[in-house]
C-alpha positions as CSV (number, residue, x, y, z in Angstrom):
1,X,0.0,0.0,0.0
2,X,2.9,2.4,0.8
3,X,4.3,1.7,-2.7
4,X,1.1,2.6,-4.4
5,X,0.7,5.8,-2.3
6,X,4.3,6.8,-3.2
7,X,3.7,6.1,-6.8
8,X,0.5,8.2,-6.8
9,X,2.3,11.0,-5.0
10,X,5.3,11.1,-7.3
11,X,3.2,10.8,-10.5
12,X,0.9,13.6,-9.3
13,X,4.0,15.8,-8.7
14,X,5.4,15.1,-12.2
15,X,2.0,15.7,-13.7
16,X,1.8,19.0,-12.0
17,X,5.2,19.9,-13.2
18,X,4.2,19.0,-16.8
19,X,1.1,21.2,-16.6
20,X,3.1,24.2,-15.2
21,X,5.6,23.7,-18.0
22,X,2.8,24.3,-20.6
23,X,3.1,28.0,-19.8
24,X,6.4,28.0,-21.7
25,X,4.8,26.2,-24.7
26,X,1.4,27.8,-25.2
27,X,1.4,26.8,-28.8
28,X,0.9,23.1,-27.9
29,X,-2.1,24.0,-25.9
30,X,-3.6,26.0,-28.7
31,X,-2.9,23.2,-31.2
32,X,-4.7,20.7,-28.9
33,X,-7.7,22.9,-28.7
34,X,-7.9,24.2,-32.2
35,X,-7.5,20.9,-33.9
36,X,-10.9,19.3,-32.9
37,X,-12.7,22.7,-33.5
38,X,-11.2,22.8,-37.0
39,X,-12.4,19.2,-37.8
40,X,-15.9,20.0,-36.4
41,X,-16.4,23.1,-38.5
42,X,-14.8,21.7,-41.7
43,X,-16.6,18.4,-41.7
44,X,-20.0,19.7,-40.5
45,X,-20.2,22.7,-42.9
46,X,-18.0,21.7,-45.8
47,X,-19.2,18.1,-46.1
48,X,-22.2,18.0,-43.8
49,X,-24.7,19.3,-46.4
50,X,-24.0,16.3,-48.8
51,X,-23.8,13.7,-46.0
52,X,-27.0,14.4,-44.2
53,X,-27.1,18.0,-42.9
54,X,-28.2,18.4,-39.3
55,X,-28.5,14.6,-38.8
56,X,-24.9,14.2,-39.9
57,X,-23.7,17.0,-37.7
58,X,-25.2,15.3,-34.7
59,X,-23.8,11.9,-35.7
60,X,-20.3,13.5,-36.3
61,X,-19.7,14.5,-32.8
62,X,-19.2,11.0,-31.3
63,X,-16.4,10.5,-33.9
64,X,-14.9,13.9,-33.3
65,X,-14.6,13.1,-29.6
66,X,-12.9,9.8,-30.3
67,X,-10.6,11.3,-32.9
68,X,-9.6,14.3,-30.7
69,X,-8.4,12.3,-27.8
70,X,-6.7,9.8,-30.1
71,X,-4.7,12.6,-31.7
72,X,-3.7,13.9,-28.3
73,X,-1.5,10.7,-28.1
74,X,0.9,12.6,-30.3
75,X,1.4,15.3,-27.6
76,X,2.4,12.5,-25.1
77,X,4.9,11.1,-27.6
78,X,6.4,14.6,-28.2
79,X,6.4,15.6,-24.6
80,X,8.3,12.4,-23.5
81,X,10.7,12.7,-26.4
82,X,11.4,16.4,-25.4
83,X,12.1,15.4,-21.8
84,X,14.5,12.6,-22.9
85,X,16.3,14.9,-25.3
86,X,16.8,17.6,-22.6
87,X,18.0,15.1,-20.0
88,X,15.0,15.8,-17.7
89,X,14.1,12.1,-17.6
90,X,17.7,11.3,-16.5
91,X,17.3,13.7,-13.6
92,X,14.1,12.1,-12.6
93,X,15.8,8.7,-12.8
94,X,18.4,9.8,-10.3
95,X,15.7,10.7,-7.7
96,X,14.3,8.1,-5.3
97,X,11.0,7.5,-7.1
98,X,9.3,4.5,-8.9
99,X,10.3,4.3,-12.6
100,X,6.6,4.2,-13.6
101,X,6.0,7.6,-11.9
102,X,7.7,9.5,-14.7
103,X,5.5,8.0,-17.4
104,X,2.4,8.0,-15.3
105,X,2.9,11.6,-14.6
106,X,3.1,12.4,-18.3
107,X,0.0,10.4,-19.1
108,X,-2.0,12.1,-16.2
109,X,-1.0,15.6,-17.3
110,X,-2.0,14.8,-20.9
111,X,-5.3,13.3,-19.6
112,X,-5.9,16.8,-18.1
113,X,-5.3,18.3,-21.5
114,X,-7.6,15.8,-23.1
115,X,-10.4,16.8,-20.6
116,X,-9.9,20.4,-21.7
117,X,-10.0,19.3,-25.3
118,X,-13.3,17.4,-24.7
119,X,-14.8,20.5,-23.0
120,X,-13.9,22.8,-25.9
121,X,-15.1,20.2,-28.5
122,X,-18.5,19.9,-26.6
123,X,-18.9,23.7,-26.8
124,X,-18.2,23.7,-30.5
125,X,-20.6,20.8,-31.0
126,X,-23.4,22.8,-29.2
127,X,-22.6,25.7,-31.6
128,X,-23.3,23.6,-34.7
129,X,-26.5,22.2,-33.2
130,X,-25.3,19.0,-31.5
131,X,-27.4,18.0,-28.5
132,X,-27.2,15.3,-25.9
133,X,-30.5,13.4,-26.2
134,X,-29.8,10.7,-23.7
135,X,-30.2,10.7,-20.0
136,X,-27.8,12.4,-17.5
137,X,-26.3,9.1,-16.3
138,X,-25.7,8.0,-19.9
139,X,-24.1,11.3,-20.7
140,X,-21.8,11.0,-17.6
141,X,-20.9,7.5,-18.7
142,X,-20.1,8.8,-22.2
143,X,-17.7,11.4,-20.9
144,X,-16.0,8.9,-18.6
145,X,-15.6,6.6,-21.6
146,X,-13.9,9.4,-23.6
147,X,-11.5,10.1,-20.8
148,X,-10.7,6.4,-20.3
149,X,-10.0,6.1,-24.0
150,X,-7.8,9.2,-23.9
151,X,-5.8,7.7,-21.0
152,X,-5.4,4.5,-23.1
153,X,-4.2,6.4,-26.1
154,X,-1.7,8.4,-24.0
155,X,0.1,5.1,-23.2
156,X,0.4,4.5,-27.0
157,X,2.0,7.9,-27.3
158,X,4.2,7.2,-24.3
159,X,5.5,4.0,-25.9
160,X,6.3,5.9,-29.2
161,X,8.0,8.7,-27.3
162,X,10.2,6.3,-25.4
163,X,11.0,4.3,-28.5
164,X,11.9,7.2,-30.8
165,X,15.5,8.2,-31.1
166,X,14.9,11.9,-31.4
167,X,12.2,14.6,-31.0
168,X,11.8,14.7,-34.8
169,X,11.3,11.0,-35.1
170,X,8.8,11.1,-32.2
171,X,6.9,13.9,-33.9
172,X,6.6,12.0,-37.2
173,X,5.9,8.6,-35.6
174,X,3.4,10.1,-33.2
175,X,1.3,11.4,-36.1
176,X,1.7,9.0,-39.0
177,X,-0.5,6.2,-37.5
178,X,-3.2,8.5,-36.4
179,X,-4.8,9.3,-39.8
180,X,-5.4,5.7,-40.9
181,X,-6.6,4.6,-37.5
182,X,-9.1,7.5,-37.2
183,X,-10.2,7.7,-40.9
184,X,-10.5,3.9,-41.3
185,X,-13.3,3.9,-38.8
186,X,-16.8,5.1,-38.2
187,X,-15.5,8.4,-36.7
188,X,-16.7,10.4,-39.7
189,X,-18.9,8.2,-41.8
190,X,-20.8,4.9,-41.1
191,X,-18.8,1.9,-41.9
192,X,-21.6,0.7,-44.3
193,X,-20.4,3.5,-46.7
194,X,-16.9,2.1,-46.9
195,X,-15.7,-0.5,-49.5
196,X,-16.8,-4.0,-48.6
197,X,-13.3,-5.2,-47.8
198,X,-12.7,-2.4,-45.4
199,X,-16.0,-2.6,-43.5
200,X,-14.9,-5.4,-41.1
201,X,-11.6,-3.7,-40.3
202,X,-13.5,-0.4,-39.5
203,X,-16.1,-2.2,-37.5
204,X,-13.5,-3.8,-35.2
205,X,-11.4,-0.6,-34.9
206,X,-11.4,0.6,-31.3
207,X,-12.0,4.2,-32.5
208,X,-15.2,3.0,-34.2
209,X,-16.3,1.2,-31.0
210,X,-15.7,4.3,-28.9
211,X,-17.4,6.6,-31.4
212,X,-20.4,4.2,-31.7
213,X,-20.7,3.8,-27.9
214,X,-20.6,7.6,-27.5
215,X,-23.4,8.0,-30.1
216,X,-25.5,5.4,-28.3
217,X,-25.0,7.0,-24.9
218,X,-25.6,10.5,-26.3
219,X,-28.6,9.1,-28.3
220,X,-27.2,10.4,-31.6
221,X,-28.3,8.0,-34.3
222,X,-26.7,7.5,-37.7
223,X,-28.1,9.5,-40.6
224,X,-31.1,7.7,-42.2
225,X,-29.3,7.4,-45.5
226,X,-26.5,5.4,-43.9
227,X,-27.6,3.2,-41.1
228,X,-25.2,1.3,-38.8
229,X,-24.1,-2.2,-39.7
230,X,-25.5,-5.1,-37.7
231,X,-22.2,-6.6,-36.6
232,X,-21.1,-7.7,-33.1
233,X,-18.7,-4.8,-32.4
234,X,-21.4,-2.3,-33.6
235,X,-24.3,-3.9,-31.7
236,X,-22.1,-4.3,-28.5
237,X,-20.1,-1.1,-29.0
238,X,-20.0,-0.1,-25.3
239,X,-18.6,-3.3,-23.8
240,X,-16.3,-3.7,-26.8
241,X,-15.0,-0.1,-26.4
242,X,-14.4,-0.7,-22.7
243,X,-12.6,-4.0,-23.5
244,X,-10.4,-2.3,-26.1
245,X,-9.6,0.6,-23.7
246,X,-8.5,-1.8,-21.0
247,X,-6.5,-4.0,-23.4
248,X,-4.7,-1.0,-24.9
249,X,-3.9,0.4,-21.5
250,X,-2.5,-2.8,-20.1
251,X,-0.5,-3.7,-23.2
252,X,1.1,-0.3,-23.9
253,X,1.6,0.5,-20.2
254,X,3.6,-2.7,-19.9
255,X,5.6,-2.0,-23.0
256,X,6.3,1.6,-22.0
257,X,7.5,0.6,-18.5
258,X,9.7,-2.1,-19.8
259,X,11.2,0.3,-22.4
260,X,11.8,2.9,-19.7
261,X,13.6,0.4,-17.4
262,X,15.7,-0.9,-20.4
263,X,16.8,2.6,-21.1
264,X,18.1,2.9,-17.5
265,X,20.1,-0.3,-17.8
266,X,21.6,0.9,-21.1
């Protein structure tokens, strides 16, 4: 119990340090907040008219939430790579703290940034006409799911940041996988509109599961012209999204911690 308390204390301190450090890099904060707003406005007004109008704008928001917190994994990768490059991680390593506290502190601070991103995205959604039609408990569960998925994605970013050999590599590697993962999903269009060979891949994509679960909890149905597919991950989107979130967290947390310890031995 004492070890858990110590880990929580040290991780919280590092997370607070990371948040205070954002004052020196306000551009990263602006980028994290502007990006989902840009996607909401572009997709809802540039393509929304041909994809279902108001019905599509309502449908879109579940995907935007999932996409926004997935993209924030790139900030985790870049933040860790920066700390490694400047020797800050080596300084933390010399202190009497659990190795996992350094990475957990990074993911917790980025989870705070994701929460701010979700809040700004929600306000932008309300501006374009999106509304929560479900119950209050369902809405609370939806926002908890978003944050859990954001936490899972931050461990993917942490693994990339610890694996990259430089800040430039981390920046490229942290972004290159995001576009196929988010666009080959139901984040922006129902998977029924994709080519037949890609539909199963998109259905089982964790981003699709999260987006579909959010739409179900928010009571935001698919546009009438493109109904959702009747497949297991679509019908059982919420439990599948929770399972994916847990699996991603466990797997990438283990990989990141092992990578961090291996760097210390090297």
